[in-house]
C-alpha positions as CSV (number, residue, x, y, z in Angstrom):
1,M,-22.0,30.8,-11.9
2,T,-20.3,28.6,-9.8
3,H,-21.7,25.2,-8.6
4,D,-21.0,23.0,-5.8
5,A,-19.5,19.7,-7.2
6,R,-20.9,17.6,-4.5
7,F,-24.0,17.9,-6.5
8,M,-23.8,16.1,-9.7
9,S,-26.3,14.6,-12.2
10,A,-26.1,10.9,-12.2
11,T,-25.9,11.0,-15.9
12,T,-22.5,13.1,-15.9
13,L,-20.8,10.1,-14.4
14,L,-22.2,6.9,-16.3
15,G,-19.6,5.9,-18.6
16,D,-16.7,7.8,-16.6
17,A,-13.2,5.8,-16.1
18,V,-12.5,4.2,-12.8
19,K,-9.2,4.2,-12.1
20,N,-7.0,3.1,-9.2
21,P,-4.9,5.8,-7.2
22,Q,-1.9,4.4,-9.2
23,G,-3.5,5.4,-12.3
24,E,-4.5,2.2,-13.5
25,S,-7.7,1.6,-15.3
26,L,-10.3,-0.4,-13.6
27,G,-13.1,0.2,-16.1
28,D,-15.4,2.6,-16.3
29,L,-18.9,3.1,-14.7
30,K,-22.4,1.5,-16.0
31,E,-24.8,2.2,-13.6
32,I,-25.6,4.2,-10.4
33,M,-28.0,2.0,-8.1
34,F,-29.9,3.8,-5.4
35,D,-31.6,2.5,-2.2
36,T,-35.0,3.8,-2.7
37,S,-35.6,3.4,0.9
38,T,-33.0,5.8,1.8
39,G,-32.6,7.6,-1.3
40,K,-28.9,7.0,-1.1
41,I,-26.7,5.6,-3.6
42,A,-25.8,2.1,-2.8
43,Y,-23.7,0.6,-5.5
44,G,-21.8,1.8,-8.6
45,V,-21.8,-0.9,-11.2
46,L,-18.3,-1.2,-12.9
47,S,-17.4,-2.9,-16.1
48,F,-13.9,-4.4,-16.7
49,G,-12.0,-6.9,-18.4
50,G,-13.9,-7.1,-21.8
51,I,-12.7,-6.0,-25.2
52,L,-15.0,-3.3,-26.8
53,G,-17.8,-4.3,-24.8
54,M,-17.8,-8.1,-25.3
55,G,-17.0,-10.0,-22.2
56,D,-17.0,-7.4,-19.6
57,K,-17.4,-8.7,-16.0
58,F,-19.8,-6.5,-14.0
59,F,-18.8,-5.7,-10.3
60,A,-21.4,-3.8,-7.7
61,V,-18.8,-1.5,-5.5
62,P,-20.3,0.1,-2.5
63,W,-20.6,3.5,-3.3
64,N,-18.8,4.6,-0.2
65,A,-15.5,2.6,-1.7
66,I,-15.7,5.1,-4.7
67,S,-14.6,8.5,-4.8
68,I,-14.4,11.4,-7.3
69,D,-11.3,13.0,-8.8
70,Y,-12.7,16.0,-10.3
71,A,-9.6,17.4,-11.5
72,N,-8.8,14.7,-13.7
73,K,-12.6,14.0,-14.2
74,H,-12.5,10.3,-13.2
75,L,-13.7,7.9,-10.7
76,V,-10.9,6.3,-8.2
77,L,-11.6,3.0,-6.5
78,N,-8.7,2.0,-3.8
79,A,-8.2,-1.5,-5.5
80,S,-5.4,-3.2,-7.6
81,K,-6.3,-4.7,-11.0
82,E,-5.3,-8.2,-9.5
83,R,-8.0,-7.4,-6.8
84,L,-10.8,-6.3,-8.8
85,K,-10.3,-9.4,-11.6
86,D,-10.7,-11.8,-8.4
87,A,-13.8,-9.8,-7.1
88,P,-17.1,-11.4,-7.0
89,G,-18.8,-10.1,-10.1
90,F,-21.9,-10.9,-12.6
91,D,-22.3,-10.8,-16.4
92,K,-25.1,-8.2,-17.9
93,D,-27.7,-10.9,-18.5
94,N,-27.4,-12.3,-14.7
95,W,-27.4,-9.2,-12.0
96,P,-27.4,-9.9,-8.3
97,N,-30.3,-9.4,-5.9
98,F,-28.8,-5.8,-4.7
99,A,-31.3,-5.9,-1.7
100,D,-30.3,-9.3,-0.4
101,R,-28.3,-8.7,3.0
102,T,-25.9,-11.5,2.7
103,F,-24.8,-9.9,-0.9
104,S,-24.7,-6.4,0.4
105,E,-22.5,-7.9,3.6
106,Q,-20.2,-9.8,0.9
107,M,-19.5,-6.7,-1.2
108,S,-18.9,-4.4,1.6
109,A,-16.4,-6.6,3.4
110,Y,-14.6,-7.0,-0.2
111,Y,-14.0,-3.6,-0.9
112,A,-13.5,-2.7,2.8
113,G,-10.3,-4.6,2.8
């Protein structure tokens, strides 16, 4: 039986590595945030920078900035490690308001450039 890779369970993506096109590790996917008003994925929440899960910084990346490398089984974000280190982030105990229009605009602008 063949299936179309365009349709995947969200749980199959959680924990997947995120790399940039140069193959550098940018962390892993912790959560997938849906916009319940549209039924579409709004953000992927990436974890980066900690050691053994301690001190990780989380990033809300607009889903349209993430692609899937099916052959190598990881996600791709077109950003350097330095750009991600400087990105607006949050910690696991202080999540942003994803519905805030200002937050949404800031994230879209940051990852568009």
